[in-house]
LUMTI-498673 format. One record per residue (C-alpha): residue in one letter; x, y, z; residue number from 0. Coordinates in steps of 0.2 Angstrom, whole numbers, always signed. Layout:
# residues N
{site "a",{X,Y,Z},NUM}
...
# end
This chain:
# residues 111
{site "m",{-177,+154,-321},0}
{site "s",{-159,+156,-315},1}
{site "d",{-167,+165,-299},2}
{site "a",{-177,+150,-295},3}
{site "l",{-163,+140,-298},4}
{site "e",{-150,+149,-286},5}
{site "k",{-163,+153,-273},6}
{site "a",{-164,+133,-273},7}
{site "e",{-146,+128,-274},8}
{site "q",{-143,+143,-258},9}
{site "a",{-156,+133,-247},10}
{site "a",{-148,+118,-251},11}
{site "r",{-132,+123,-245},12}
{site "e",{-140,+130,-230},13}
{site "a",{-148,+114,-225},14}
{site "a",{-132,+106,-228},15}
{site "s",{-122,+118,-216},16}
{site "n",{-136,+117,-205},17}
{site "t",{-136,+97,-204},18}
{site "d",{-116,+99,-201},19}
{site "v",{-119,+111,-187},20}
{site "l",{-131,+99,-179},21}
{site "a",{-120,+83,-180},22}
{site "v",{-104,+95,-172},23}
{site "a",{-119,+100,-158},24}
{site "m",{-125,+81,-155},25}
{site "a",{-105,+73,-154},26}
{site "a",{-104,+87,-139},27}
{site "l",{-119,+82,-130},28}
{site "d",{-115,+63,-132},29}
{site "l",{-98,+67,-126},30}
{site "a",{-102,+77,-113},31}
{site "k",{-115,+63,-109},32}
{site "s",{-103,+50,-108},33}
{site "a",{-91,+63,-96},34}
{site "q",{-106,+68,-84},35}
{site "a",{-107,+48,-83},36}
{site "q",{-91,+44,-78},37}
{site "t",{-89,+56,-65},38}
{site "q",{-104,+49,-56},39}
{site "q",{-99,+30,-57},40}
{site "q",{-87,+23,-43},41}
{site "p",{-71,+20,-47},42}
{site "a",{-67,+3,-54},43}
{site "g",{-66,-12,-43},44}
{site "c",{-71,-6,-28},45}
{site "g",{-86,-11,-22},46}
{site "h",{-88,-3,-3},47}
{site "d",{-93,+15,+4},48}
{site "h",{-78,+28,+6},49}
{site "s",{-86,+43,+14},50}
{site "r",{-88,+31,+32},51}
{site "f",{-74,+31,+44},52}
{site "d",{-73,+17,+57},53}
{site "a",{-63,+23,+73},54}
{site "r",{-66,+6,+82},55}
{site "k",{-57,-3,+67},56}
{site "w",{-42,+8,+67},57}
{site "w",{-40,+8,+88},58}
{site "t",{-41,-12,+87},59}
{site "i",{-28,-11,+72},60}
{site "g",{-16,+4,+83},61}
{site "g",{-20,-9,+99},62}
{site "l",{-12,-26,+92},63}
{site "v",{+1,-16,+82},64}
{site "i",{+8,-8,+101},65}
{site "v",{+5,-27,+109},66}
{site "g",{+15,-35,+96},67}
{site "g",{+28,-21,+98},68}
{site "c",{+28,-25,+115},69}
{site "v",{+31,-46,+113},70}
{site "a",{+43,-43,+101},71}
{site "c",{+52,-32,+114},72}
{site "a",{+51,-41,+128},73}
{site "l",{+56,-60,+120},74}
{site "a",{+71,-48,+112},75}
{site "l",{+74,-45,+131},76}
{site "a",{+74,-63,+135},77}
{site "f",{+84,-69,+122},78}
{site "a",{+97,-55,+124},79}
{site "v",{+96,-61,+145},80}
{site "a",{+99,-79,+141},81}
{site "m",{+113,-74,+128},82}
{site "v",{+123,-65,+144},83}
{site "a",{+122,-81,+153},84}
{site "v",{+125,-92,+141},85}
{site "a",{+143,-81,+138},86}
{site "i",{+143,-79,+157},87}
{site "g",{+143,-99,+157},88}
{site "a",{+156,-100,+145},89}
{site "t",{+168,-89,+152},90}
{site "s",{+165,-97,+168},91}
{site "a",{+169,-115,+161},92}
{site "t",{+185,-107,+150},93}
{site "g",{+190,-102,+167},94}
{site "s",{+187,-117,+175},95}
{site "f",{+196,-129,+163},96}
{site "l",{+214,-116,+162},97}
{site "i",{+212,-121,+181},98}
{site "l",{+211,-139,+180},99}
{site "r",{+222,-141,+167},100}
{site "s",{+234,-132,+177},101}
{site "i",{+232,-143,+193},102}
{site "w",{+235,-156,+181},103}
{site "i",{+250,-152,+175},104}
{site "q",{+255,-149,+191},105}
{site "t",{+250,-164,+198},106}
{site "k",{+260,-175,+185},107}
{site "k",{+277,-165,+184},108}
{site "g",{+277,-169,+204},109}
{site "p",{+280,-159,+217},110}
# end
């Protein structure tokens, strides 16, 4: 009888170890499935296709940037020319006022 009892205990131990191995294998399988599902999903918050390249869009953007730069440069040159004109006018006005002041002082003194 003890022989039959030992065989039953041995079978129970094998069954318990088999269920532990089976549980670890099932957990590994679930982990592999979830990892595969994550790699197949698109990045979060991204709903467009990354594989398509639209050259026309980038040519348009580049052209607009170049035109915008040219307009800014033209406006800067126009501002520079206007400031040179203001400086020339201010210098002429100052010279004129100094000459007129000198004439005014001489006429007040008399000949």
